[in-house]
KEZAGU-789012 format. One record per residue (C-alpha): chain; residue number from 0; residue in three letters; x, y, z. Coordinates in nm, 2 decimals, decimal comma, padded with zeros to 4 digits, always signed. Example, Ala and Ser with C-alpha at 12.3 -4.5 7.8 and 13.67 -1.06 7.14 Angstrom:
! residues 2
SITE  unit  pos  code       x       y       z
SITE     A    0   ALA  +01,23  -00,45  +00,78
SITE     A    1   SER  +01,37  -00,11  +00,71
***
This chain:
! residues 464
SITE  unit  pos  code       x       y       z
SITE     A    0   UNK  +00,00  +00,00  +00,00
SITE     A    1   UNK  +00,11  +00,36  -00,07
SITE     A    2   UNK  +00,10  +00,50  +00,28
SITE     A    3   UNK  +00,08  +00,86  +00,16
SITE     A    4   UNK  -00,24  +01,05  +00,23
SITE     A    5   UNK  -00,41  +01,22  -00,06
SITE     A    6   UNK  -00,66  +01,50  -00,02
SITE     A    7   UNK  -00,86  +01,71  -00,26
SITE     A    8   UNK  -00,77  +02,07  -00,21
SITE     A    9   UNK  -01,05  +02,31  -00,28
SITE     A   10   UNK  -00,78  +02,57  -00,35
SITE     A   11   UNK  -00,72  +02,46  -00,71
SITE     A   12   UNK  -00,98  +02,18  -00,68
SITE     A   13   UNK  -00,72  +01,90  -00,74
SITE     A   14   UNK  -00,62  +01,60  -00,54
SITE     A   15   UNK  -00,27  +01,62  -00,39
SITE     A   16   UNK  -00,04  +01,42  -00,17
SITE     A   17   UNK  -00,07  +01,56  +00,18
SITE     A   18   UNK  +00,27  +01,70  +00,29
SITE     A   19   UNK  +00,25  +01,85  +00,64
SITE     A   20   UNK  +00,44  +02,16  +00,75
SITE     A   21   UNK  +00,58  +01,96  +01,04
SITE     A   22   UNK  +00,49  +01,58  +01,06
SITE     A   23   UNK  +00,52  +01,60  +01,44
SITE     A   24   UNK  +00,29  +01,89  +01,48
SITE     A   25   UNK  +00,00  +01,87  +01,23
SITE     A   26   UNK  -00,27  +02,13  +01,26
SITE     A   27   UNK  -00,63  +02,10  +01,14
SITE     A   28   UNK  -00,90  +02,37  +01,20
SITE     A   29   UNK  -01,27  +02,29  +01,13
SITE     A   30   UNK  -01,55  +02,54  +01,15
SITE     A   31   UNK  -01,78  +02,43  +01,43
SITE     A   32   UNK  -02,15  +02,52  +01,50
SITE     A   33   UNK  -02,31  +02,85  +01,55
SITE     A   34   UNK  -02,51  +02,76  +01,86
SITE     A   35   UNK  -02,85  +02,91  +01,78
SITE     A   36   UNK  -03,07  +02,61  +01,71
SITE     A   37   UNK  -03,07  +02,22  +01,73
SITE     A   38   UNK  -02,81  +02,07  +01,50
SITE     A   39   UNK  -02,95  +01,88  +01,20
SITE     A   40   UNK  -02,80  +01,59  +01,00
SITE     A   41   UNK  -02,65  +01,84  +00,75
SITE     A   42   UNK  -02,44  +01,96  +01,05
SITE     A   43   UNK  -02,36  +01,60  +01,14
SITE     A   44   UNK  -02,19  +01,53  +00,81
SITE     A   45   UNK  -01,87  +01,75  +00,87
SITE     A   46   UNK  -01,86  +01,61  +01,23
SITE     A   47   UNK  -01,82  +01,26  +01,09
SITE     A   48   UNK  -01,60  +01,35  +00,79
SITE     A   49   UNK  -01,34  +01,54  +00,99
SITE     A   50   UNK  -01,36  +01,29  +01,28
SITE     A   51   UNK  -01,25  +01,02  +01,02
SITE     A   52   UNK  -00,98  +01,25  +00,88
SITE     A   53   UNK  -00,85  +01,31  +01,24
SITE     A   54   UNK  -00,83  +00,93  +01,29
SITE     A   55   UNK  -00,65  +00,88  +00,96
SITE     A   56   UNK  -00,39  +01,15  +01,03
SITE     A   57   UNK  -00,33  +01,00  +01,38
SITE     A   58   UNK  -00,30  +00,65  +01,23
SITE     A   59   UNK  -00,02  +00,77  +01,00
SITE     A   60   UNK  +00,16  +01,03  +01,21
SITE     A   61   UNK  +00,08  +00,92  +01,57
SITE     A   62   UNK  -00,18  +01,02  +01,83
SITE     A   63   UNK  +00,02  +01,30  +01,98
SITE     A   64   UNK  +00,12  +01,46  +01,64
SITE     A   65   UNK  -00,22  +01,60  +01,54
SITE     A   66   UNK  -00,40  +01,90  +01,68
SITE     A   67   UNK  -00,77  +01,92  +01,58
SITE     A   68   UNK  -00,93  +02,26  +01,66
SITE     A   69   UNK  -01,31  +02,30  +01,62
SITE     A   70   UNK  -01,46  +02,62  +01,74
SITE     A   71   UNK  -01,80  +02,71  +01,88
SITE     A   72   UNK  -01,95  +03,04  +01,75
SITE     A   73   UNK  -02,15  +03,17  +02,05
SITE     A   74   UNK  -02,19  +03,53  +01,94
SITE     A   75   UNK  -02,36  +03,60  +01,60
SITE     A   76   UNK  -02,67  +03,78  +01,46
SITE     A   77   UNK  -02,84  +03,44  +01,42
SITE     A   78   UNK  -02,80  +03,38  +01,79
SITE     A   79   UNK  -02,94  +03,72  +01,88
SITE     A   80   UNK  -03,24  +03,67  +01,65
SITE     A   81   UNK  -03,31  +03,32  +01,79
SITE     A   82   UNK  -03,29  +03,43  +02,15
SITE     A   83   UNK  -03,55  +03,69  +02,08
SITE     A   84   UNK  -03,77  +03,45  +01,89
SITE     A   85   UNK  -03,74  +03,18  +02,17
SITE     A   86   UNK  -03,77  +03,44  +02,45
SITE     A   87   UNK  -03,46  +03,31  +02,62
SITE     A   88   UNK  -03,14  +03,49  +02,72
SITE     A   89   UNK  -02,84  +03,46  +02,48
SITE     A   90   UNK  -02,64  +03,30  +02,76
SITE     A   91   UNK  -02,90  +03,03  +02,83
SITE     A   92   UNK  -02,96  +02,97  +02,46
SITE     A   93   UNK  -02,59  +02,92  +02,37
SITE     A   94   UNK  -02,53  +02,70  +02,68
SITE     A   95   UNK  -02,84  +02,48  +02,59
SITE     A   96   UNK  -02,75  +02,44  +02,22
SITE     A   97   UNK  -02,38  +02,38  +02,30
SITE     A   98   UNK  -02,48  +02,10  +02,54
SITE     A   99   UNK  -02,71  +01,94  +02,28
SITE     A  100   UNK  -02,42  +01,97  +02,02
SITE     A  101   UNK  -02,19  +01,78  +02,26
SITE     A  102   UNK  -02,46  +01,51  +02,32
SITE     A  103   UNK  -02,49  +01,48  +01,94
SITE     A  104   UNK  -02,12  +01,44  +01,90
SITE     A  105   UNK  -02,12  +01,16  +02,16
SITE     A  106   UNK  -02,42  +01,00  +01,99
SITE     A  107   UNK  -02,23  +00,99  +01,66
SITE     A  108   UNK  -01,92  +00,84  +01,83
SITE     A  109   UNK  -01,70  +01,14  +01,74
SITE     A  110   UNK  -01,38  +01,19  +01,92
SITE     A  111   UNK  -01,33  +01,51  +02,12
SITE     A  112   UNK  -01,12  +01,77  +01,94
SITE     A  113   UNK  -00,78  +01,87  +02,08
SITE     A  114   UNK  -00,92  +02,22  +02,14
SITE     A  115   UNK  -01,27  +02,36  +02,13
SITE     A  116   UNK  -01,25  +02,74  +02,17
SITE     A  117   UNK  -01,55  +02,97  +02,20
SITE     A  118   UNK  -01,57  +03,30  +02,02
SITE     A  119   UNK  -01,66  +03,50  +02,33
SITE     A  120   UNK  -01,35  +03,38  +02,50
SITE     A  121   UNK  -01,12  +03,54  +02,24
SITE     A  122   UNK  -01,27  +03,89  +02,18
SITE     A  123   UNK  -00,94  +04,07  +02,29
SITE     A  124   UNK  -00,75  +03,88  +02,03
SITE     A  125   UNK  -01,01  +03,98  +01,77
SITE     A  126   UNK  -00,97  +04,35  +01,85
SITE     A  127   UNK  -00,59  +04,30  +01,82
SITE     A  128   UNK  -00,62  +04,15  +01,47
SITE     A  129   UNK  -00,86  +04,43  +01,36
SITE     A  130   UNK  -00,61  +04,69  +01,48
SITE     A  131   UNK  -00,34  +04,51  +01,28
SITE     A  132   UNK  -00,55  +04,52  +00,96
SITE     A  133   UNK  -00,62  +04,89  +01,01
SITE     A  134   UNK  -00,25  +04,95  +01,06
SITE     A  135   UNK  -00,17  +04,75  +00,74
SITE     A  136   UNK  -00,43  +04,96  +00,56
SITE     A  137   UNK  -00,66  +04,66  +00,47
SITE     A  138   UNK  -00,94  +04,78  +00,69
SITE     A  139   UNK  -01,12  +05,11  +00,76
SITE     A  140   UNK  -01,35  +05,25  +01,03
SITE     A  141   UNK  -01,67  +05,43  +00,96
SITE     A  142   UNK  -01,96  +05,51  +01,20
SITE     A  143   UNK  -01,83  +05,27  +01,46
SITE     A  144   UNK  -01,81  +04,99  +01,20
SITE     A  145   UNK  -01,48  +04,84  +01,08
SITE     A  146   UNK  -01,47  +04,68  +00,73
SITE     A  147   UNK  -01,22  +04,48  +00,54
SITE     A  148   UNK  -01,14  +04,65  +00,21
SITE     A  149   UNK  -01,16  +04,36  -00,03
SITE     A  150   UNK  -01,01  +04,53  -00,34
SITE     A  151   UNK  -00,68  +04,57  -00,16
SITE     A  152   UNK  -00,63  +04,19  -00,14
SITE     A  153   UNK  -00,53  +04,08  -00,49
SITE     A  154   UNK  -00,59  +03,70  -00,43
SITE     A  155   UNK  -00,96  +03,75  -00,32
SITE     A  156   UNK  -01,17  +03,49  -00,50
SITE     A  157   UNK  -00,90  +03,23  -00,56
SITE     A  158   UNK  -01,06  +02,97  -00,32
SITE     A  159   UNK  -01,40  +03,00  -00,49
SITE     A  160   UNK  -01,23  +03,04  -00,83
SITE     A  161   UNK  -01,44  +03,35  -00,91
SITE     A  162   UNK  -01,37  +03,71  -00,99
SITE     A  163   UNK  -01,49  +03,97  -00,74
SITE     A  164   UNK  -01,78  +04,09  -00,96
SITE     A  165   UNK  -01,91  +03,73  -00,99
SITE     A  166   UNK  -01,89  +03,68  -00,62
SITE     A  167   UNK  -02,09  +03,99  -00,55
SITE     A  168   UNK  -02,35  +03,90  -00,80
SITE     A  169   UNK  -02,38  +03,54  -00,70
SITE     A  170   UNK  -02,40  +03,57  -00,32
SITE     A  171   UNK  -02,60  +03,76  -00,06
SITE     A  172   UNK  -02,37  +04,03  +00,08
SITE     A  173   UNK  -02,46  +04,26  +00,36
SITE     A  174   UNK  -02,58  +04,59  +00,21
SITE     A  175   UNK  -02,47  +04,90  +00,39
SITE     A  176   UNK  -02,42  +05,26  +00,30
SITE     A  177   UNK  -02,11  +05,26  +00,52
SITE     A  178   UNK  -01,91  +05,04  +00,28
SITE     A  179   UNK  -01,67  +05,17  +00,02
SITE     A  180   UNK  -01,75  +04,86  -00,19
SITE     A  181   UNK  -02,05  +04,62  -00,17
SITE     A  182   UNK  -01,81  +04,32  -00,12
SITE     A  183   UNK  -01,63  +04,47  +00,18
SITE     A  184   UNK  -01,71  +04,26  +00,49
SITE     A  185   UNK  -01,76  +04,36  +00,85
SITE     A  186   UNK  -01,49  +04,30  +01,11
SITE     A  187   UNK  -01,66  +04,49  +01,40
SITE     A  188   UNK  -02,01  +04,63  +01,44
SITE     A  189   UNK  -02,18  +04,83  +01,71
SITE     A  190   UNK  -02,43  +04,67  +01,94
SITE     A  191   UNK  -02,76  +04,81  +02,07
SITE     A  192   UNK  -02,82  +04,84  +02,44
SITE     A  193   UNK  -03,00  +04,50  +02,45
SITE     A  194   UNK  -02,73  +04,31  +02,24
SITE     A  195   UNK  -02,41  +04,16  +02,37
SITE     A  196   UNK  -02,12  +04,40  +02,35
SITE     A  197   UNK  -01,75  +04,45  +02,43
SITE     A  198   UNK  -01,54  +04,77  +02,47
SITE     A  199   UNK  -01,32  +04,85  +02,17
SITE     A  200   UNK  -01,14  +05,14  +02,01
SITE     A  201   UNK  -01,44  +05,18  +01,78
SITE     A  202   UNK  -01,70  +05,18  +02,05
SITE     A  203   UNK  -01,91  +04,91  +02,22
SITE     A  204   UNK  -01,98  +04,63  +01,98
SITE     A  205   UNK  -01,91  +04,28  +01,87
SITE     A  206   UNK  -01,69  +04,10  +01,61
SITE     A  207   UNK  -01,79  +03,99  +01,26
SITE     A  208   UNK  -01,83  +03,61  +01,21
SITE     A  209   UNK  -01,55  +03,56  +00,96
SITE     A  210   UNK  -01,30  +03,72  +01,20
SITE     A  211   UNK  -01,37  +03,48  +01,48
SITE     A  212   UNK  -01,23  +03,18  +01,30
SITE     A  213   UNK  -00,92  +03,36  +01,18
SITE     A  214   UNK  -00,83  +03,45  +01,54
SITE     A  215   UNK  -00,91  +03,12  +01,70
SITE     A  216   UNK  -00,71  +02,92  +01,43
SITE     A  217   UNK  -00,41  +03,16  +01,48
SITE     A  218   UNK  -00,43  +03,12  +01,86
SITE     A  219   UNK  -00,40  +02,74  +01,86
SITE     A  220   UNK  -00,23  +02,66  +01,52
SITE     A  221   UNK  -00,03  +02,97  +01,43
SITE     A  222   UNK  -00,02  +03,20  +01,13
SITE     A  223   UNK  +00,00  +02,91  +00,89
SITE     A  224   UNK  -00,12  +02,55  +00,93
SITE     A  225   UNK  -00,20  +02,23  +00,74
SITE     A  226   UNK  -00,57  +02,18  +00,69
SITE     A  227   UNK  -00,88  +02,40  +00,71
SITE     A  228   UNK  -01,22  +02,22  +00,68
SITE     A  229   UNK  -01,59  +02,27  +00,67
SITE     A  230   UNK  -01,90  +02,24  +00,45
SITE     A  231   UNK  -01,89  +02,35  +00,09
SITE     A  232   UNK  -02,14  +02,63  +00,17
SITE     A  233   UNK  -01,86  +02,80  +00,37
SITE     A  234   UNK  -01,62  +02,84  +00,07
SITE     A  235   UNK  -01,78  +03,18  +00,00
SITE     A  236   UNK  -01,80  +03,41  +00,18
SITE     A  237   UNK  -01,67  +03,27  +00,51
SITE     A  238   UNK  -01,35  +03,09  +00,40
SITE     A  239   UNK  -01,27  +03,34  +00,13
SITE     A  240   UNK  -01,29  +03,61  +00,39
SITE     A  241   UNK  -01,08  +03,42  +00,64
SITE     A  242   UNK  -00,80  +03,38  +00,39
SITE     A  243   UNK  -00,81  +03,76  +00,31
SITE     A  244   UNK  -00,80  +03,89  +00,67
SITE     A  245   UNK  -00,56  +03,62  +00,80
SITE     A  246   UNK  -00,30  +03,67  +00,53
SITE     A  247   UNK  -00,32  +04,05  +00,54
SITE     A  248   UNK  -00,30  +04,06  +00,93
SITE     A  249   UNK  -00,03  +03,79  +00,95
SITE     A  250   UNK  +00,16  +03,92  +00,64
SITE     A  251   UNK  +00,17  +03,57  +00,49
SITE     A  252   UNK  +00,16  +03,42  +00,15
SITE     A  253   UNK  -00,03  +03,12  +00,29
SITE     A  254   UNK  -00,30  +03,07  +00,56
SITE     A  255   UNK  -00,40  +02,70  +00,54
SITE     A  256   UNK  -00,22  +02,47  +00,29
SITE     A  257   UNK  -00,52  +02,23  +00,23
SITE     A  258   UNK  -00,88  +02,33  +00,21
SITE     A  259   UNK  -01,11  +02,03  +00,26
SITE     A  260   UNK  -01,49  +02,07  +00,21
SITE     A  261   UNK  -01,77  +01,82  +00,24
SITE     A  262   UNK  -02,08  +01,82  +00,02
SITE     A  263   UNK  -02,44  +01,90  +00,12
SITE     A  264   UNK  -02,70  +01,66  +00,24
SITE     A  265   UNK  -03,01  +01,67  +00,02
SITE     A  266   UNK  -03,37  +01,55  +00,05
SITE     A  267   UNK  -03,52  +01,45  -00,29
SITE     A  268   UNK  -03,22  +01,63  -00,44
SITE     A  269   UNK  -03,30  +01,96  -00,26
SITE     A  270   UNK  -03,03  +02,10  -00,02
SITE     A  271   UNK  -03,13  +02,05  +00,34
SITE     A  272   UNK  -03,18  +02,40  +00,49
SITE     A  273   UNK  -03,42  +02,58  +00,72
SITE     A  274   UNK  -03,53  +02,80  +00,44
SITE     A  275   UNK  -03,64  +02,49  +00,25
SITE     A  276   UNK  -03,83  +02,36  +00,55
SITE     A  277   UNK  -03,67  +02,01  +00,51
SITE     A  278   UNK  -03,46  +02,00  +00,82
SITE     A  279   UNK  -03,42  +01,67  +01,01
SITE     A  280   UNK  -03,26  +01,73  +01,35
SITE     A  281   UNK  -03,01  +01,49  +01,50
SITE     A  282   UNK  -03,24  +01,48  +01,80
SITE     A  283   UNK  -03,52  +01,34  +01,58
SITE     A  284   UNK  -03,29  +01,06  +01,45
SITE     A  285   UNK  -03,19  +00,97  +01,80
SITE     A  286   UNK  -03,55  +00,84  +01,84
SITE     A  287   UNK  -03,49  +00,59  +01,57
SITE     A  288   UNK  -03,19  +00,40  +01,72
SITE     A  289   UNK  -02,81  +00,39  +01,76
SITE     A  290   UNK  -02,59  +00,67  +01,64
SITE     A  291   UNK  -02,39  +00,41  +01,45
SITE     A  292   UNK  -02,67  +00,39  +01,19
SITE     A  293   UNK  -02,65  +00,76  +01,12
SITE     A  294   UNK  -02,27  +00,75  +01,12
SITE     A  295   UNK  -02,26  +00,48  +00,86
SITE     A  296   UNK  -02,52  +00,65  +00,65
SITE     A  297   UNK  -02,31  +00,97  +00,65
SITE     A  298   UNK  -02,01  +00,77  +00,53
SITE     A  299   UNK  -02,20  +00,59  +00,26
SITE     A  300   UNK  -02,12  +00,85  -00,01
SITE     A  301   UNK  -01,78  +01,01  -00,07
SITE     A  302   UNK  -01,75  +01,32  +00,14
SITE     A  303   UNK  -01,72  +01,56  -00,15
SITE     A  304   UNK  -02,04  +01,44  -00,32
SITE     A  305   UNK  -02,39  +01,54  -00,21
SITE     A  306   UNK  -02,57  +01,27  +00,00
SITE     A  307   UNK  -02,94  +01,23  -00,07
SITE     A  308   UNK  -03,11  +01,13  +00,25
SITE     A  309   UNK  -03,39  +00,88  +00,25
SITE     A  310   UNK  -03,56  +00,63  +00,49
SITE     A  311   UNK  -03,43  +00,35  +00,26
SITE     A  312   UNK  -03,07  +00,47  +00,32
SITE     A  313   UNK  -03,12  +00,46  +00,69
SITE     A  314   UNK  -03,29  +00,12  +00,69
SITE     A  315   UNK  -03,01  -00,03  +00,47
SITE     A  316   UNK  -02,75  +00,10  +00,71
SITE     A  317   UNK  -02,94  -00,03  +01,01
SITE     A  318   UNK  -02,96  -00,38  +00,85
SITE     A  319   UNK  -02,59  -00,37  +00,77
SITE     A  320   UNK  -02,49  -00,30  +01,13
SITE     A  321   UNK  -02,73  -00,56  +01,26
SITE     A  322   UNK  -02,57  -00,81  +01,02
SITE     A  323   UNK  -02,22  -00,71  +01,13
SITE     A  324   UNK  -02,31  -00,77  +01,49
SITE     A  325   UNK  -02,35  -01,14  +01,41
SITE     A  326   UNK  -01,97  -01,16  +01,41
SITE     A  327   UNK  -01,94  -00,94  +01,72
SITE     A  328   UNK  -02,09  -01,21  +01,94
SITE     A  329   UNK  -02,02  -01,07  +02,29
SITE     A  330   UNK  -02,27  -00,92  +02,52
SITE     A  331   UNK  -02,02  -00,73  +02,73
SITE     A  332   UNK  -01,65  -00,70  +02,77
SITE     A  333   UNK  -01,59  -01,05  +02,90
SITE     A  334   UNK  -01,58  -01,22  +02,56
SITE     A  335   UNK  -01,23  -01,34  +02,46
SITE     A  336   UNK  -01,24  -01,15  +02,13
SITE     A  337   UNK  -01,32  -00,82  +02,30
SITE     A  338   UNK  -01,05  -00,89  +02,56
SITE     A  339   UNK  -00,79  -00,93  +02,29
SITE     A  340   UNK  -00,91  -00,61  +02,12
SITE     A  341   UNK  -00,87  -00,42  +02,45
SITE     A  342   UNK  -00,54  -00,58  +02,55
SITE     A  343   UNK  -00,34  -00,51  +02,23
SITE     A  344   UNK  -00,32  -00,29  +01,93
SITE     A  345   UNK  -00,47  -00,47  +01,63
SITE     A  346   UNK  -00,31  -00,40  +01,29
SITE     A  347   UNK  -00,56  -00,36  +01,01
SITE     A  348   UNK  -00,41  -00,49  +00,69
SITE     A  349   UNK  -00,28  -00,20  +00,47
SITE     A  350   UNK  -00,49  -00,30  +00,17
SITE     A  351   UNK  -00,81  -00,26  +00,37
SITE     A  352   UNK  -00,71  +00,09  +00,50
SITE     A  353   UNK  -00,60  +00,21  +00,15
SITE     A  354   UNK  -00,93  +00,38  +00,05
SITE     A  355   UNK  -00,92  +00,61  +00,35
SITE     A  356   UNK  -00,57  +00,72  +00,27
SITE     A  357   UNK  -00,70  +00,81  -00,08
SITE     A  358   UNK  -00,90  +01,12  -00,02
SITE     A  359   UNK  -01,12  +00,96  +00,26
SITE     A  360   UNK  -01,29  +00,72  +00,03
SITE     A  361   UNK  -01,53  +00,59  +00,29
SITE     A  362   UNK  -01,75  +00,39  +00,04
SITE     A  363   UNK  -01,44  +00,20  -00,07
SITE     A  364   UNK  -01,35  +00,13  +00,30
SITE     A  365   UNK  -01,71  +00,01  +00,37
SITE     A  366   UNK  -01,68  -00,22  +00,07
SITE     A  367   UNK  -01,37  -00,36  +00,23
SITE     A  368   UNK  -01,56  -00,41  +00,56
SITE     A  369   UNK  -01,81  -00,62  +00,38
SITE     A  370   UNK  -01,52  -00,84  +00,25
SITE     A  371   UNK  -01,38  -00,87  +00,60
SITE     A  372   UNK  -01,72  -00,96  +00,73
SITE     A  373   UNK  -01,75  -01,25  +00,49
SITE     A  374   UNK  -01,41  -01,38  +00,61
SITE     A  375   UNK  -01,50  -01,32  +00,98
SITE     A  376   UNK  -01,83  -01,50  +00,97
SITE     A  377   UNK  -01,64  -01,82  +00,88
SITE     A  378   UNK  -01,54  -01,84  +01,25
SITE     A  379   UNK  -01,17  -01,77  +01,25
SITE     A  380   UNK  -01,09  -01,58  +01,56
SITE     A  381   UNK  -00,82  -01,37  +01,41
SITE     A  382   UNK  -01,04  -01,27  +01,11
SITE     A  383   UNK  -01,31  -01,17  +01,37
SITE     A  384   UNK  -01,06  -00,95  +01,56
SITE     A  385   UNK  -00,94  -00,78  +01,24
SITE     A  386   UNK  -01,30  -00,72  +01,12
SITE     A  387   UNK  -01,42  -00,57  +01,46
SITE     A  388   UNK  -01,10  -00,36  +01,48
SITE     A  389   UNK  -01,15  -00,23  +01,12
SITE     A  390   UNK  -01,51  -00,13  +01,22
SITE     A  391   UNK  -01,39  +00,03  +01,54
SITE     A  392   UNK  -01,14  +00,24  +01,35
SITE     A  393   UNK  -01,42  +00,44  +01,18
SITE     A  394   UNK  -01,64  +00,45  +01,49
SITE     A  395   UNK  -01,86  +00,14  +01,43
SITE     A  396   UNK  -01,93  -00,17  +01,65
SITE     A  397   UNK  -01,81  +00,04  +01,94
SITE     A  398   UNK  -02,11  -00,05  +02,15
SITE     A  399   UNK  -02,15  -00,40  +02,29
SITE     A  400   UNK  -02,42  -00,61  +02,13
SITE     A  401   UNK  -02,62  -00,56  +02,45
SITE     A  402   UNK  -02,61  -00,18  +02,41
SITE     A  403   UNK  -02,69  -00,21  +02,04
SITE     A  404   UNK  -03,00  -00,42  +02,12
SITE     A  405   UNK  -03,11  -00,18  +02,39
SITE     A  406   UNK  -03,09  +00,11  +02,14
SITE     A  407   UNK  -03,31  -00,09  +01,91
SITE     A  408   UNK  -03,56  -00,15  +02,19
SITE     A  409   UNK  -03,57  +00,22  +02,27
SITE     A  410   UNK  -03,63  +00,31  +01,90
SITE     A  411   UNK  -03,92  +00,06  +01,88
SITE     A  412   UNK  -04,04  +00,18  +02,22
SITE     A  413   UNK  -04,08  -00,19  +02,32
SITE     A  414   UNK  -03,94  -00,30  +02,66
SITE     A  415   UNK  -03,79  -00,64  +02,71
SITE     A  416   UNK  -04,04  -00,69  +02,99
SITE     A  417   UNK  -04,33  -00,61  +02,75
SITE     A  418   UNK  -04,20  -00,86  +02,50
SITE     A  419   UNK  -04,18  -01,14  +02,76
SITE     A  420   UNK  -04,53  -01,05  +02,88
SITE     A  421   UNK  -04,67  -01,08  +02,53
SITE     A  422   UNK  -04,50  -01,41  +02,48
SITE     A  423   UNK  -04,65  -01,54  +02,80
SITE     A  424   UNK  -05,00  -01,43  +02,69
SITE     A  425   UNK  -04,94  -01,60  +02,36
SITE     A  426   UNK  -04,84  -01,93  +02,53
SITE     A  427   UNK  -05,15  -01,91  +02,74
SITE     A  428   UNK  -05,36  -01,86  +02,43
SITE     A  429   UNK  -05,20  -02,16  +02,27
SITE     A  430   UNK  -05,27  -02,37  +02,58
SITE     A  431   UNK  -05,63  -02,28  +02,55
SITE     A  432   UNK  -05,61  -02,36  +02,17
SITE     A  433   UNK  -05,70  -02,00  +02,09
SITE     A  434   UNK  -05,47  -01,99  +01,79
SITE     A  435   UNK  -05,64  -01,68  +01,65
SITE     A  436   UNK  -05,52  -01,48  +01,95
SITE     A  437   UNK  -05,18  -01,65  +01,96
SITE     A  438   UNK  -05,13  -01,56  +01,59
SITE     A  439   UNK  -05,25  -01,20  +01,66
SITE     A  440   UNK  -04,98  -01,16  +01,93
SITE     A  441   UNK  -04,71  -01,31  +01,71
SITE     A  442   UNK  -04,80  -01,07  +01,43
SITE     A  443   UNK  -04,81  -00,78  +01,67
SITE     A  444   UNK  -04,46  -00,86  +01,79
SITE     A  445   UNK  -04,34  -00,91  +01,43
SITE     A  446   UNK  -04,47  -00,56  +01,34
SITE     A  447   UNK  -04,25  -00,42  +01,62
SITE     A  448   UNK  -03,95  -00,60  +01,48
SITE     A  449   UNK  -03,96  -00,90  +01,72
SITE     A  450   UNK  -03,94  -01,24  +01,56
SITE     A  451   UNK  -04,04  -01,54  +01,78
SITE     A  452   UNK  -03,96  -01,91  +01,74
SITE     A  453   UNK  -04,11  -02,22  +01,91
SITE     A  454   UNK  -03,86  -02,50  +01,96
SITE     A  455   UNK  -03,83  -02,79  +02,20
SITE     A  456   UNK  -04,12  -02,66  +02,40
SITE     A  457   UNK  -03,97  -02,31  +02,45
SITE     A  458   UNK  -04,04  -01,98  +02,28
SITE     A  459   UNK  -03,73  -01,76  +02,20
SITE     A  460   UNK  -03,73  -01,42  +02,03
SITE     A  461   UNK  -03,48  -01,21  +01,83
SITE     A  462   UNK  -03,48  -00,88  +01,65
SITE     A  463   UNK  -03,59  -00,91  +01,30
***
């Protein structure tokens, strides 16, 4: 196997061999949530994509050689508007949504980033960067606002591969009579008495959204780092603006060397968005079962391609994991196979890992998991260990079979006690030769995903 990692760089839109600035100190920054409303499955996709990239980087360079920074935007116009609409304080709103976000990350089996800074914790550094941009004559103040002057940055538009006029015409830019040019973007804006504010040389106010990520990435990864990630919808204006202000403030020819962007989630080929009214929250999906199912669904298409969501996709992924658990035949951590997994590092054969090294080709890796499953179900212990380890590597089969079953019960809203009670009622009906009632109970259980079998005078059940 070629053990080099290849990534598609949105800056130039070509796949390149990944060459880190320092192999012992790799930096990856990914734009995190703006905590104004419950995260939806469109937000879940970058969580899983960059969690896998984090794992792949650590696999090649070592666990202590990769810094993964994912921010939390806890001051923004959307947050202010949502707090008013929900009649809740901004502090309570951001705390509540941040907690939900962390629960969602745990549900999806995502690792905790190395750093998770909040915008409100770094306001002084934002003021410092704005001052630098004004000093370097890339920003101007007018009526207590500070704007970045886009025309002074010659490389503006290179990430999105468009000229300035095209960018202005093709995107919603904030209209303001304060601007010298419609494309100029805000670095600092005044706040009303009822809005969050901080003291600054330009009066009480708050930072612009784009500035926040430039400052937090610089704080933890330096003026220049390896990978910047996020959804494709962030290419313009957010990431284009980050590049402009960071390079001009840091006086660098480079900001991030590799720009990695995941595609949208669609429903019936329409992008998932609040404006479309087709949002499916992660909280809603939690009602259906284990986070492993959603995680596998989000990996089923290459990260750069759109993923069209459907119930069929979810059911197929649920059935796949259910099948894979046939190999993982432990009900806790006492099973010999699980003990061996816990006691030693299991090497996954290079040929099976190869797709992940080639631009995070998760569909190719999943195809390899199916091959490993076919080998593992033959009963060879070593093949089972490799298969389970390969699943664990991308965050699957992490739960014991017992926990997986429990998540299925919760999703079906059927308790084990209730199942046993229904079986007892069926047995009594059979004793009375009331086969109509016995069949009715059997069919009712089957509709709830419970299949029963009568053998040797005993009735057993399993999930369908």
